[in-house]
TINU-698737 format. One record per residue (C-alpha): residue number from 1; residue in three letters; z, y, x. Coordinates in nm, 2 decimals. Example, Ala and Ser with C-alpha at 12.3 -4.5 7.8 and 13.67 -1.06 7.14 Angstrom:
<recs>
> pos code w v u
> 1 ala 0.78 -0.45 1.23
> 2 ser 0.71 -0.11 1.37
</recs>
This chain:
<recs>
> pos code w v u
> 1 met 1.09 -2.70 0.06
> 2 his 1.22 -2.40 0.27
> 3 ala 1.39 -2.46 0.61
> 4 arg 1.64 -2.21 0.74
> 5 cys 1.60 -1.95 1.02
> 6 ala 1.84 -1.71 1.17
> 7 ser 1.61 -1.39 1.17
> 8 pro 1.62 -1.17 0.85
> 9 ala 1.30 -1.07 0.68
> 10 arg 1.18 -0.73 0.80
> 11 phe 1.02 -0.59 0.49
> 12 leu 1.17 -0.51 0.15
> 13 ile 0.91 -0.43 -0.12
> 14 his 1.01 -0.11 -0.29
> 15 phe 0.81 0.16 -0.46
> 16 cys 0.94 0.43 -0.22
> 17 tyr 0.89 0.23 0.09
> 18 cys 0.56 0.40 0.17
> 19 phe 0.56 0.39 0.55
> 20 asp 0.56 0.01 0.54
> 21 gly 0.28 0.02 0.30
> 22 trp 0.10 0.25 0.53
> 23 arg 0.15 0.03 0.83
> 24 arg 0.00 -0.27 0.63
> 25 thr -0.28 -0.04 0.51
> 26 cys -0.36 0.03 0.88
> 27 arg -0.34 -0.33 0.97
> 28 ala -0.60 -0.41 0.70
> 29 leu -0.83 -0.13 0.82
> 30 arg -0.81 -0.23 1.19
> 31 thr -0.97 -0.57 1.12
> 32 gln -1.30 -0.39 1.10
> 33 phe -1.25 -0.03 1.22
> 34 pro -1.17 0.10 1.55
> 35 val -0.80 0.19 1.61
> 36 lys -0.90 0.50 1.80
> 37 thr -1.05 0.63 1.49
> 38 leu -0.75 0.54 1.28
> 39 phe -0.53 0.74 1.52
> 40 leu -0.71 1.05 1.37
> 41 leu -0.59 0.96 1.03
> 42 pro -0.27 1.14 0.91
> 43 cys 0.04 0.94 0.86
> 44 ile 0.02 1.00 0.49
> 45 ala -0.29 0.77 0.48
> 46 leu -0.19 0.64 0.14
> 47 phe -0.26 0.97 -0.01
> 48 met -0.59 1.03 0.16
> 49 pro -0.91 1.04 -0.05
> 50 ala -1.08 0.70 -0.08
> 51 pro -1.35 0.65 0.17
> 52 ala -1.72 0.68 0.07
> 53 arg -1.86 0.36 -0.06
> 54 ala -2.18 0.20 0.04
> 55 glu -2.43 0.21 -0.25
> 56 asn -2.62 -0.08 -0.12
> 57 pro -2.58 -0.35 0.15
> 58 ser -2.81 -0.16 0.40
> 59 ala -2.57 0.12 0.41
> 60 ala -2.34 -0.10 0.62
> 61 gly -2.61 -0.15 0.88
> 62 thr -2.71 -0.49 0.75
> 63 glu -3.00 -0.64 0.55
> 64 pro -2.98 -0.85 0.24
> 65 ala -2.99 -1.23 0.27
> 66 pro -3.26 -1.36 0.04
> 67 ala -3.18 -1.72 0.09
> 68 phe -2.83 -1.72 -0.06
> 69 gln -2.66 -1.65 -0.39
> 70 ala -2.30 -1.56 -0.37
> 71 ser -2.06 -1.51 -0.65
> 72 ala -1.69 -1.46 -0.74
> 73 trp -1.52 -1.79 -0.80
> 74 glu -1.24 -1.69 -1.03
> 75 val -1.15 -2.04 -1.14
> 76 ala -1.08 -2.13 -0.78
> 77 asp -0.86 -1.81 -0.73
> 78 arg -0.60 -1.98 -0.95
> 79 leu -0.51 -2.19 -0.63
> 80 phe -0.32 -1.89 -0.49
> 81 arg -0.16 -1.78 -0.81
> 82 gly 0.03 -2.07 -0.94
> 83 asp 0.36 -2.04 -0.75
> 84 pro 0.63 -1.85 -0.93
> 85 arg 0.77 -1.72 -0.59
> 86 trp 0.47 -1.66 -0.38
> 87 val 0.32 -1.35 -0.53
> 88 gly 0.07 -1.22 -0.27
> 89 gly -0.05 -1.24 0.08
> 90 asp -0.34 -1.19 0.32
> 91 gly -0.48 -1.36 0.63
> 92 ala -0.60 -1.69 0.47
> 93 tyr -0.73 -1.89 0.76
> 94 ser -0.76 -2.26 0.67
> 95 ile -0.75 -2.58 0.88
> 96 asp -0.85 -2.93 0.78
> 97 leu -0.56 -3.15 0.84
> 98 gly -0.75 -3.47 0.73
> 99 gly -0.67 -3.70 0.44
> 100 gly -0.76 -3.43 0.18
> 101 arg -0.50 -3.19 0.31
> 102 phe -0.56 -2.83 0.43
> 103 leu -0.33 -2.59 0.59
> 104 trp -0.36 -2.22 0.49
> 105 leu -0.21 -1.95 0.72
> 106 phe -0.11 -1.62 0.56
> 107 gly 0.00 -1.29 0.70
> 108 asp 0.24 -1.06 0.53
> 109 ser 0.35 -1.24 0.22
> 110 ile 0.54 -1.11 -0.09
> 111 ile 0.81 -1.35 -0.20
> 112 asp 1.00 -1.33 -0.54
> 113 pro 1.31 -1.53 -0.49
> 114 ser 1.39 -1.50 -0.87
> 115 gly 1.09 -1.72 -0.95
> 116 thr 0.96 -1.48 -1.22
> 117 his 0.62 -1.43 -1.05
> 118 ser 0.66 -1.06 -1.01
> 119 arg 0.65 -0.80 -0.73
> 120 lys 0.89 -0.58 -0.92
> 121 ser 1.18 -0.83 -0.94
> 122 ala 1.51 -0.76 -0.77
> 123 gly 1.52 -0.92 -0.42
> 124 val 1.14 -0.92 -0.38
> 125 lys 1.07 -0.91 0.00
> 126 met 0.77 -0.91 0.23
> 127 ile 0.78 -1.15 0.52
> 128 ser 0.56 -1.16 0.82
> 129 asn 0.39 -1.49 0.75
> 130 ser 0.38 -1.80 0.53
> 131 ile 0.18 -2.11 0.51
> 132 gly 0.04 -2.33 0.23
> 133 ile -0.06 -2.70 0.21
> 134 gln -0.36 -2.76 -0.01
> 135 thr -0.41 -3.12 -0.14
> 136 gly -0.76 -3.19 -0.25
> 137 ala -1.08 -3.04 -0.11
> 138 asp -1.21 -2.86 -0.42
> 139 pro -1.00 -2.54 -0.48
> 140 arg -1.06 -2.56 -0.85
> 141 thr -0.87 -2.89 -0.89
> 142 ala -0.65 -2.89 -0.57
> 143 ala -0.28 -2.84 -0.56
> 144 met -0.11 -2.58 -0.34
> 145 his 0.24 -2.57 -0.21
> 146 phe 0.36 -2.26 -0.03
> 147 his 0.62 -2.27 0.25
> 148 trp 0.84 -2.01 0.42
> 149 lys 1.19 -2.01 0.56
> 150 thr 1.53 -1.86 0.45
> 151 asn 1.80 -1.67 0.61
> 152 pro 2.16 -1.79 0.60
> 153 asp 2.21 -1.56 0.30
> 154 gly 1.93 -1.73 0.11
> 155 thr 1.67 -1.44 0.14
> 156 pro 1.32 -1.53 0.24
> 157 cys 1.21 -1.50 0.60
> 158 ala 0.89 -1.59 0.79
> 159 phe 0.78 -1.95 0.85
> 160 phe 0.73 -1.85 1.21
> 161 pro 1.04 -1.64 1.25
> 162 asp 1.05 -1.30 1.40
> 163 ser 1.17 -1.30 1.76
> 164 ser 1.28 -1.07 2.03
> 165 gly 1.14 -0.75 1.85
> 166 ser 0.82 -0.92 1.76
> 167 arg 0.69 -1.06 1.43
> 168 phe 0.39 -1.30 1.41
> 169 trp 0.08 -1.27 1.21
> 170 pro -0.14 -1.59 1.21
> 171 gly -0.46 -1.64 1.41
> 172 his -0.66 -1.95 1.36
> 173 gly -0.60 -2.31 1.48
> 174 ile -0.73 -2.67 1.49
> 175 arg -0.63 -3.02 1.43
> 176 leu -0.67 -3.23 1.74
> 177 arg -0.61 -3.60 1.69
> 178 asp -0.25 -3.64 1.59
> 179 arg -0.16 -3.27 1.69
> 180 leu -0.20 -2.93 1.54
> 181 leu -0.26 -2.62 1.75
> 182 leu -0.19 -2.28 1.59
> 183 phe -0.25 -1.93 1.74
> 184 leu -0.03 -1.64 1.65
> 185 met -0.06 -1.27 1.71
> 186 lys 0.26 -1.10 1.83
> 187 val 0.32 -0.77 1.66
> 188 arg 0.58 -0.50 1.74
> 189 thr 0.68 -0.18 1.58
> 190 val 0.61 0.14 1.78
> 191 pro 0.72 0.50 1.71
> 192 asp 0.37 0.66 1.70
> 193 gly 0.01 0.59 1.62
> 194 leu -0.02 0.32 1.35
> 195 gly 0.35 0.23 1.36
> 196 phe 0.27 -0.11 1.50
> 197 glu 0.06 -0.28 1.77
> 198 val -0.07 -0.63 1.84
> 199 his 0.06 -0.66 2.19
> 200 asp 0.03 -1.03 2.29
> 201 trp -0.04 -1.38 2.16
> 202 ala 0.15 -1.70 2.11
> 203 ala 0.07 -2.06 2.04
> 204 val 0.25 -2.35 1.88
> 205 leu 0.19 -2.72 1.88
> 206 val 0.29 -2.93 1.58
> 207 gln 0.35 -3.29 1.70
> 208 asn 0.35 -3.44 1.35
> 209 pro 0.11 -3.24 1.12
> 210 asp 0.09 -3.54 0.87
> 211 ala 0.46 -3.46 0.78
> 212 gly 0.57 -3.20 0.54
> 213 pro 0.60 -2.85 0.70
> 214 ala 0.98 -2.87 0.65
> 215 asp 0.99 -3.17 0.89
> 216 trp 0.74 -3.04 1.14
> 217 lys 0.83 -3.08 1.51
> 218 val 0.71 -2.74 1.66
> 219 ser 0.68 -2.66 2.03
> 220 trp 0.62 -2.31 2.14
> 221 leu 0.37 -2.32 2.43
> 222 lys 0.35 -2.13 2.75
> 223 thr 0.06 -1.89 2.71
> 224 pro -0.12 -1.72 3.01
> 225 ser -0.13 -1.34 2.99
> 226 asn -0.44 -1.12 3.07
> 227 lys -0.49 -0.77 3.17
> 228 leu -0.76 -0.72 2.91
> 229 his -0.50 -0.76 2.63
> 230 val -0.73 -1.02 2.46
> 231 ile -0.55 -1.19 2.17
> 232 ala -0.68 -1.55 2.21
> 233 gly -0.72 -1.72 1.88
> 234 ser -0.70 -1.41 1.66
> 235 ala -1.04 -1.53 1.53
> 236 gly -1.23 -1.85 1.50
> 237 val -1.10 -2.17 1.68
> 238 leu -1.31 -2.49 1.71
> 239 ala -1.36 -2.80 1.93
> 240 asp -1.70 -2.88 2.09
> 241 glu -1.80 -3.12 2.36
> 242 gly -1.46 -3.19 2.49
> 243 phe -1.33 -2.83 2.48
> 244 val -1.13 -2.62 2.25
> 245 tyr -1.28 -2.27 2.21
> 246 ala -1.10 -1.96 2.08
> 247 tyr -1.23 -1.63 2.00
> 248 gly -1.01 -1.33 2.06
> 249 ser -1.03 -0.95 2.01
> 250 arg -0.93 -0.71 2.27
> 251 glu -0.64 -0.49 2.15
> 252 pro -0.60 -0.22 2.06
> 253 gly -0.93 -0.18 1.88
> 254 gly -1.03 -0.54 1.76
> 255 gln -1.40 -0.47 1.81
> 256 asp -1.49 -0.63 2.15
> 257 val -1.45 -1.01 2.13
> 258 tyr -1.42 -1.25 2.41
> 259 leu -1.43 -1.63 2.42
> 260 val -1.20 -1.86 2.61
> 261 arg -1.17 -2.24 2.63
> 262 trp -0.94 -2.53 2.74
> 263 pro -1.01 -2.90 2.80
> 264 glu -0.93 -3.08 2.48
> 265 asp -0.71 -3.33 2.65
> 266 asp -0.49 -3.04 2.80
> 267 val -0.45 -2.88 2.45
> 268 ser -0.34 -3.22 2.30
> 269 gln -0.06 -3.22 2.56
> 270 gly 0.04 -2.86 2.49
> 271 asp -0.10 -2.73 2.82
> 272 leu -0.28 -2.40 2.80
> 273 ser -0.26 -2.31 3.17
> 274 arg -0.63 -2.38 3.26
> 275 met -0.78 -2.12 3.03
> 276 ala -1.14 -2.05 3.12
> 277 trp -1.33 -1.73 3.03
> 278 trp -1.69 -1.67 2.94
> 279 asp -1.79 -1.39 3.17
> 280 gly -2.14 -1.34 3.03
> 281 his -2.31 -1.58 3.26
> 282 ala -2.08 -1.88 3.33
> 283 trp -1.73 -2.02 3.27
> 284 ser -1.46 -1.91 3.50
> 285 glu -1.08 -1.94 3.53
> 286 thr -1.09 -1.59 3.66
> 287 glu -1.04 -1.32 3.40
> 288 pro -1.35 -1.09 3.36
> 289 ser -1.34 -0.74 3.50
> 290 glu -1.29 -0.46 3.25
> 291 asn -1.62 -0.32 3.38
> 292 asn -1.81 -0.65 3.30
> 293 ser -2.00 -0.53 2.98
> 294 ser -2.16 -0.89 2.96
> 295 ala -1.83 -1.07 2.90
> 296 pro -1.77 -0.99 2.54
> 297 val -1.96 -1.22 2.32
> 298 leu -1.94 -1.01 2.00
> 299 his -1.91 -0.63 1.93
> 300 gln -1.80 -0.47 1.60
> 301 ala -1.65 -0.80 1.49
> 302 gly -1.29 -0.70 1.41
> 303 thr -0.98 -0.89 1.48
> 304 glu -1.02 -1.18 1.23
> 305 phe -1.32 -1.38 1.15
> 306 thr -1.43 -1.75 1.15
> 307 val -1.69 -1.94 1.34
> 308 his -1.81 -2.29 1.25
> 309 arg -2.11 -2.52 1.31
> 310 asn -2.37 -2.57 1.05
> 311 pro -2.44 -2.94 1.05
> 312 arg -2.78 -2.89 0.88
> 313 thr -2.92 -2.65 1.15
> 314 gly -2.69 -2.71 1.45
> 315 lys -2.64 -2.34 1.47
> 316 tyr -2.30 -2.16 1.48
> 317 val -2.21 -1.93 1.19
> 318 gln -1.98 -1.63 1.21
> 319 ile -1.83 -1.48 0.89
> 320 gln -1.65 -1.14 0.87
> 321 cys -1.60 -0.84 0.66
> 322 ala -1.79 -0.52 0.76
> 323 gly -1.72 -0.17 0.65
> 324 phe -1.44 0.07 0.58
> 325 gly -1.24 0.04 0.26
> 326 pro -1.48 -0.12 0.02
> 327 ala -1.63 -0.37 0.28
> 328 ile -1.88 -0.64 0.24
> 329 leu -1.90 -1.00 0.37
> 330 thr -2.16 -1.06 0.64
> 331 met -2.28 -1.35 0.85
> 332 arg -2.43 -1.39 1.20
> 333 glu -2.58 -1.70 1.37
> 334 ala -2.62 -1.82 1.73
> 335 ala -2.76 -2.13 1.90
> 336 arg -2.46 -2.13 2.13
> 337 leu -2.09 -2.03 2.10
> 338 thr -2.14 -1.77 2.37
> 339 gly -2.43 -1.61 2.18
> 340 pro -2.65 -1.42 2.16
> 341 trp -2.57 -1.36 1.80
> 342 ser -2.81 -1.25 1.54
> 343 pro -2.76 -0.91 1.36
> 344 pro -2.53 -0.94 1.07
> 345 ile -2.69 -1.00 0.72
> 346 thr -2.51 -0.92 0.40
> 347 leu -2.38 -1.21 0.20
> 348 tyr -2.17 -1.06 -0.07
> 349 arg -2.05 -0.73 -0.21
> 350 pro -1.71 -0.79 -0.37
> 351 pro -1.66 -0.64 -0.72
> 352 glu -1.34 -0.47 -0.60
> 353 cys -1.57 -0.23 -0.41
> 354 asp -1.58 -0.03 -0.73
> 355 lys -1.20 0.00 -0.75
> 356 pro -1.06 0.34 -0.63
> 357 arg -0.87 0.34 -0.30
> 358 ile -0.95 -0.03 -0.23
> 359 met -0.94 -0.21 0.10
> 360 ile -1.14 -0.53 0.15
> 361 tyr -1.10 -0.72 0.48
> 362 gln -1.05 -1.06 0.65
> 363 gly -1.37 -1.23 0.54
> 364 lys -1.36 -1.60 0.63
> 365 ala -1.55 -1.93 0.58
> 366 his -1.38 -2.26 0.49
> 367 pro -1.64 -2.53 0.56
> 368 gly -1.40 -2.81 0.49
> 369 leu -1.37 -2.72 0.12
> 370 thr -1.60 -2.85 -0.15
> 371 gly -1.73 -2.73 -0.48
> 372 ser -2.01 -2.50 -0.32
> 373 asp -2.25 -2.51 -0.03
> 374 leu -2.01 -2.29 0.16
> 375 val -1.66 -2.15 0.05
> 376 leu -1.56 -1.80 0.16
> 377 thr -1.25 -1.59 0.11
> 378 tyr -1.16 -1.22 0.16
> 379 ser -0.84 -1.02 0.13
> 380 thr -0.78 -0.71 -0.09
> 381 asn -0.52 -0.43 -0.05
> 382 ser -0.50 -0.06 -0.15
> 383 phe -0.47 0.28 0.03
> 384 asp -0.21 0.35 -0.24
> 385 phe 0.11 0.14 -0.19
> 386 lys 0.21 0.17 -0.56
> 387 asn -0.12 0.01 -0.65
> 388 leu -0.01 -0.30 -0.45
> 389 ile 0.29 -0.34 -0.66
> 390 asp 0.13 -0.25 -1.00
> 391 asp -0.20 -0.42 -0.97
> 392 ala -0.16 -0.80 -0.96
> 393 ser -0.53 -0.85 -0.92
> 394 ile -0.51 -0.74 -0.55
> 395 tyr -0.33 -0.88 -0.25
> 396 tyr -0.43 -1.23 -0.32
> 397 pro -0.71 -1.40 -0.12
> 398 arg -1.03 -1.41 -0.34
> 399 phe -1.28 -1.71 -0.33
> 400 val -1.65 -1.66 -0.30
> 401 arg -1.90 -1.95 -0.36
> 402 leu -2.21 -1.94 -0.15
> 403 ser -2.51 -2.14 -0.27
> 404 ala -2.85 -2.20 -0.09
> 405 gln -3.15 -2.07 -0.27
> 406 asp -3.38 -2.20 0.00
> 407 pro -3.24 -2.52 0.16
> 408 ala -3.50 -2.50 0.44
> 409 ala -3.39 -2.15 0.54
> 410 ser -3.31 -2.14 0.91
> 411 ala -3.02 -1.90 0.85
> 412 his -2.86 -2.14 0.59
> 413 pro -2.48 -2.15 0.69
> 414 ser -2.38 -2.43 0.45
> 415 met -2.28 -2.79 0.46
> 416 glu -2.51 -3.04 0.28
> 417 pro -2.53 -2.91 -0.09
> 418 ala -2.22 -3.02 -0.28
> 419 ala -2.20 -3.16 -0.63
> 420 thr -2.08 -2.89 -0.85
> 421 pro -1.91 -2.98 -1.17
> 422 pro -1.93 -2.73 -1.45
> 423 glu -1.68 -2.45 -1.46
> 424 asn -1.41 -2.47 -1.73
</recs>
């Protein structure tokens, strides 16, 4: 199941390796909080007091959504917890591969080579990314197989190996005909600030996505650079009317989001050279000016989120986490991919919000999955690195099931209502 790579894994899970935990702590926070603010945090962020929690949804600047009922979906959470070696990860973008198969893209992943399903085992390591193949659309009954690579000495390393001083965290992607396009964020270690920075983006094309991941033929594509430092594909990717669209955050900061697109035929051939930008008024192959305040299509959206089209209403739906530490899941809508987008409404307050020193981030939708009107996930972590090791309830993606209370509601983000077998 695990192919080989030459690059060693960069991270070793250890109780005393607090700086690594702090880096990942900051990475989680930066998905919904300005980096400039994080620069003001001391380097001992793991030991800072937990941030104040919102007592109600409106405290995060949103209004409750009366048309939906959201609830934890614990029986579905077992999908991520059944492998004896994959013992935690975040990210959790999903892509419908067709034929009842779904690709999951994970960021920093904890691997237990001993197979004892423990974060405390000898040899446990954290790798930059991993993937999973889900078979079956309903996460309660589906099977999941995780994949990463191994070094020559047998230790785990990332599925998309570290290269030239950079490691890769996954963005989103899309299946196009018989090809699979995946976006990646390039991350490097720096001596100051947060200890890391997202400095560029990459893209790969899988020519045979129906094969098992160990047999994938992967081409690394030439990607155009930009002076704005927008990380194309860090957020939602989708195809619409002959184009592939990718949302990307401007780094550092992850708050202003831009939208780019390519002709779908170009993407299928692995050609990303004709990247066009939405400049606030029209599509242009010229990068927007930094002074063009109309070019960003979203503000305060974070680095990672999803966008999908609601087939019931024809509107586009954006899902993200909002808040600092104990965050909530929110939704916006727009008639067009370019916006304007509605103000965010609150969908769900995770129960982990009541945990001390918790971080909740990376809220996403998975419209291809069944078992609920709409399936969501979010990631959890801790300000205290020791909690990450000791608390097996965190650092796995968590499922949320979203059900419509008013099927005629114009803000309804769901697919057609799904048949829901009883929980057991």
